[in-house]
C-alpha positions in Angstrom: 46.1 -16.6 4.3 47.2 -18.5 1.4 46.9 -21.7 3.3 43.5 -21.4 4.6 40.9 -23.4 3.2 38.5 -21.6 0.7 35.0 -20.8 2.1 32.0 -20.5 -0.4 29.6 -17.6 0.5 25.9 -19.1 -0.2 23.3 -16.6 0.0 21.1 -17.8 3.1 17.9 -15.7 2.3 17.0 -16.9 -1.2 15.7 -20.2 -0.6 13.6 -18.9 2.4 12.5 -15.9 0.0 11.5 -18.1 -2.8 9.3 -20.2 -0.5 7.6 -17.3 1.0 6.8 -16.1 -2.7 5.6 -19.4 -3.8 3.3 -19.8 -0.7 1.8 -16.2 -1.3 1.1 -17.0 -4.9 -0.6 -20.2 -4.0 -2.5 -18.5 -1.4 -3.4 -15.8 -4.0 -4.6 -18.1 -6.7 -6.7 -20.0 -4.4 -8.2 -16.7 -3.3 -9.0 -15.6 -6.8 -10.6 -19.1 -7.5 -12.8 -18.7 -4.4 -13.9 -15.2 -5.6 -14.7 -16.6 -9.0 -16.8 -19.2 -7.5 -18.7 -16.7 -5.1 -19.2 -14.1 -7.8 -20.4 -16.8 -10.5 -23.8 -17.0 -8.6 -24.4 -13.3 -9.7 -24.0 -13.8 -13.4 -27.0 -15.2 -15.5 -25.1 -16.5 -18.4 -28.0 -17.1 -20.7 -29.7 -14.0 -20.1 -26.3 -12.1 -20.5 -25.6 -13.9 -23.8 -29.2 -13.2 -25.1 -28.5 -9.5 -24.5 -25.2 -9.1 -26.2 -25.5 -7.4 -29.7 -24.7 -9.6 -32.7 -22.4 -6.8 -34.3 -18.7 -8.0 -34.1 -17.6 -4.4 -33.8 -19.1 -4.4 -30.0 -16.6 -7.1 -29.0 -13.6 -5.2 -30.6 -14.7 -1.8 -28.7 -15.3 -3.9 -25.5 -12.0 -5.3 -25.8 -10.3 -1.8 -26.1 -12.3 -0.6 -23.3 -11.3 -3.5 -21.0 -7.6 -3.4 -21.8 -7.0 0.3 -22.1 -6.1 0.5 -18.2 -3.5 -2.2 -18.4 -2.3 -1.0 -21.8 -1.8 2.6 -20.5 0.2 1.3 -17.8 2.2 -0.9 -19.7 3.3 2.1 -21.6 4.1 4.3 -18.7 6.2 1.4 -17.2 7.9 0.7 -20.8 9.0 4.3 -20.7 10.2 4.2 -17.0 11.8 0.8 -16.8 11.7 -0.6 -20.3 9.5 -3.5 -19.0 9.3 -6.6 -21.4 6.1 -7.4 -23.4 5.3 -9.9 -20.6 4.9 -6.9 -18.4 1.5 -6.5 -20.0 0.1 -9.6 -18.6 1.4 -8.8 -15.2 -0.8 -5.6 -15.3 -3.7 -7.6 -16.5 -3.3 -9.6 -13.5 -3.1 -6.4 -11.4 -6.2 -5.3 -12.7 -8.0 -8.6 -12.0 -6.6 -8.9 -8.5 -7.7 -5.3 -7.7 -11.5 -6.0 -9.2 -11.9 -9.6 -7.7 -10.0 -9.6 -4.4 -8.8 -6.1 -3.0 -8.2 -2.6 -4.0 -4.6 -2.1 -4.4 -3.6 -5.7 -3.9 -2.8 -5.7 -7.6 -0.3 -3.0 -6.9 1.5 -5.0 -4.5 1.6 -8.1 -6.9 3.1 -5.9 -9.6 5.6 -4.5 -7.2 6.8 -7.8 -6.3 6.8 -8.8 -9.9 9.2 -5.8 -10.9 11.7 -6.4 -8.3 12.1 -10.0 -9.6 11.7 -9.4 -13.5 13.1 -5.8 -14.0 16.7 -4.6 -13.6 16.5 -1.4 -11.9 18.9 0.6 -10.0 16.2 1.4 -7.3 13.5 -0.3 -5.7 10.2 0.1 -7.9 7.9 1.0 -4.9 8.3 4.6 -5.6 7.3 4.5 -9.3 4.2 2.3 -8.6 3.2 4.4 -5.9 3.4 7.5 -8.2 1.6 6.1 -11.0 -1.3 4.9 -8.7 -1.4 8.6 -7.0 -1.3 10.4 -10.4 -4.0 8.1 -11.8 -6.6 9.2 -8.8 -5.1 12.9 -9.1 -5.7 13.0 -12.8 -9.4 11.6 -12.3 -10.0 14.3 -9.7 -8.7 17.1 -11.8 -11.1 15.8 -14.8 -13.9 15.3 -12.4 -13.5 18.9 -10.9 -13.5 20.2 -14.4 -16.6 18.4 -15.4 -18.4 19.4 -12.3 -17.8 23.1 -12.4 -18.9 23.0 -16.1 -22.1 20.9 -15.6 -22.9 21.9 -12.0 -25.8 24.1 -13.1 -27.5 21.1 -15.1 -26.6 18.5 -12.3 -28.2 20.7 -9.6 -31.6 20.6 -11.5 -34.3 18.7 -9.2 -35.4 16.7 -12.1 -32.1 14.8 -12.0 -32.6 14.0 -8.4 -29.2 15.2 -7.3 -28.7 17.1 -4.2 -26.9 20.3 -4.7 -25.4 20.4 -1.2 -23.8 16.9 -1.6 -22.3 18.2 -5.0 -20.8 21.0 -3.4 -19.4 18.9 -0.4 -18.1 16.2 -3.0 -16.2 19.2 -5.0 -14.7 20.4 -1.7 -13.3 16.9 -0.7 -12.0 16.3 -4.2 -10.4 19.8 -4.2 -8.9 19.3 -0.6 -7.2 16.0 -1.7 -5.7 17.5 -4.8 -4.5 20.5 -3.0 -2.8 18.4 -0.3 -1.0 16.1 -2.8 0.1 19.4 -4.5 1.4 21.2 -1.4 3.3 18.1 -0.2 4.2 16.8 -3.6 8.0 16.7 -3.1 7.4 14.4 -0.1 4.6 12.5 -1.9 6.4 11.8 -5.4 9.5 10.0 -5.9 10.1 10.5 -9.8 11.4 13.4 -11.7 9.0 16.3 -12.9 9.3 15.1 -16.4 8.2 11.6 -15.8 5.4 12.9 -13.5 4.3 14.7 -16.4 4.3 12.0 -18.8 2.4 9.8 -16.5 -0.4 12.3 -16.1 -0.7 12.7 -19.8 -1.0 8.8 -20.3 -3.6 8.9 -17.5 -5.5 11.8 -19.1 -5.4 9.9 -22.5 -6.8 6.9 -20.8 -9.6 8.5 -19.3 -10.5 10.1 -22.7 -10.4 7.1 -24.4 -12.3 5.0 -21.9 -15.1 7.5 -22.0 -15.3 7.2 -25.8 -15.1 3.6 -25.8 -18.2 3.3 -23.3 -19.9 5.7 -25.4 -19.5 3.5 -28.6 -20.4 0.5 -26.8 -23.5 1.9 -25.7 -24.2 3.2 -29.2 -23.7 -0.2 -30.6 -26.1 -2.0 -28.1 -29.0 0.9 -28.6 -28.1 2.3 -32.1 -31.5 4.2 -32.2 -30.0 6.5 -29.6 -27.2 9.0 -31.4 -23.7 8.6 -30.5 -23.5 12.3 -29.6 -26.2 11.6 -26.7 -23.9 8.4 -25.5 -20.9 10.6 -25.4 -22.7 13.2 -23.2 -24.1 10.4 -20.9 -20.8 8.8 -20.8 -19.1 11.9 -19.7 -21.8 12.2 -17.1 -21.1 8.6 -16.0 -17.3 9.4 -15.2 -18.6 12.6 -13.1 -21.1 10.6 -11.0 -18.7 7.7 -10.6 -15.9 9.7 -9.0 -18.2 11.9 -6.6 -16.8 10.8 -3.2 -20.0 11.6 -1.1 -22.9 10.5 -3.6 -24.5 7.0 -2.6 -25.7 4.4 -5.1 -23.8 6.0 -7.8 -25.0 3.1 -10.3 -28.6 3.8 -9.5 -27.9 7.5 -9.7 -26.5 7.4 -12.9 -29.4 5.0 -14.4 -31.9 7.5 -13.2 -30.1 10.3 -15.0 -29.9 8.5 -18.1 -33.6 7.6 -18.1 -34.4 11.1 -17.4 -32.0 12.3 -20.4 -33.2 9.6 -22.8 -36.1 8.0 -21.7 -36.3 4.2 -22.7 -36.3 3.2 -19.0 -36.5 -0.5 -19.8 -33.9 -0.2 -22.5 -31.5 1.8 -20.3 -32.0 -0.7 -17.4 -31.1 -3.6 -19.6 -28.2 -1.7 -20.9 -26.9 -1.3 -17.6 -27.1 -4.9 -16.5 -25.4 -6.0 -19.8 -22.2 -3.8 -19.3 -22.0 -4.8 -15.5 -22.6 -8.5 -16.5 -19.9 -8.5 -19.3 -17.3 -6.7 -17.3 -17.8 -9.2 -14.1 -17.9 -12.0 -16.5 -14.7 -10.9 -18.0 -12.9 -10.5 -14.6 -14.1 -14.2 -13.8 -12.9 -15.9 -16.9 -9.6 -14.0 -16.7 -9.2 -14.5 -12.8 -9.9 -18.5 -13.3 -7.6 -18.9 -16.1 -4.8 -17.0 -14.4 -5.4 -19.1 -11.2 -5.5 -22.4 -12.8 -2.5 -21.8 -14.8 -0.6 -20.8 -11.7 -1.5 -23.8 -9.9 -0.8 -26.3 -12.9 2.5 -24.5 -13.8 3.9 -23.4 -10.5 7.5 -23.1 -12.3 6.1 -20.2 -14.5 4.3 -18.5 -11.7 4.5 -14.8 -11.1 
């Protein structure tokens, strides 16, 4: 044994693994650039710029509204894994990938990022999965509570809502939530205390997002009292999460017109918000993709 030559053991899978990651990241960057180019045709930049309020507070609140999701997720994973500040940028990428390319593609990206960047005793898939599921479940719980409270008003014929569809939507949400609760031991991987923390953060995010949106609307149309915008922002949260309702954006715009009047102003406001959010997705997506292609050594 002492006379045998020393054998150097070299991992054989790492170069191939790195090559696959590099190819996947390049394809992802190219897909984002393609999505940006295709979506740019739907943004009327001059019209959008003319509609933006001159008040600087509008942009501050808009930044909070846009960043509240990655910020809340960073807090969650900071508590779970002690991820570095760079994790916020990874979660911002996750948001952009989900919005511009394909839902839950961002979760797949963040999973691979976490495996490379964070020292964990176990694979991070379970935590990423639990955070995503609890986000949906918390939203469903809020939707059920709002729907029960607002059901008599939403069923009014002047709002144009079908009571039967509202009832079916409530049934679907309730069934999904009950299924997750019954099989929670098989569905969730994290401990009960961690699941409770995640649920609380998601609930705070939903509340803050609703308030931010109401304040944005008020800054754009200050002649309408903030209390009315808070009321409509809550209704928008409810309508957006009803699973069986078609044309949700048009439905909410119709409700806003019935409640507030100002049909022309409401339409312009909905156009402004949709355009600003899409433009932000496009700017961030283009910046991320170009940076990845120009600096491949810093990719991921």
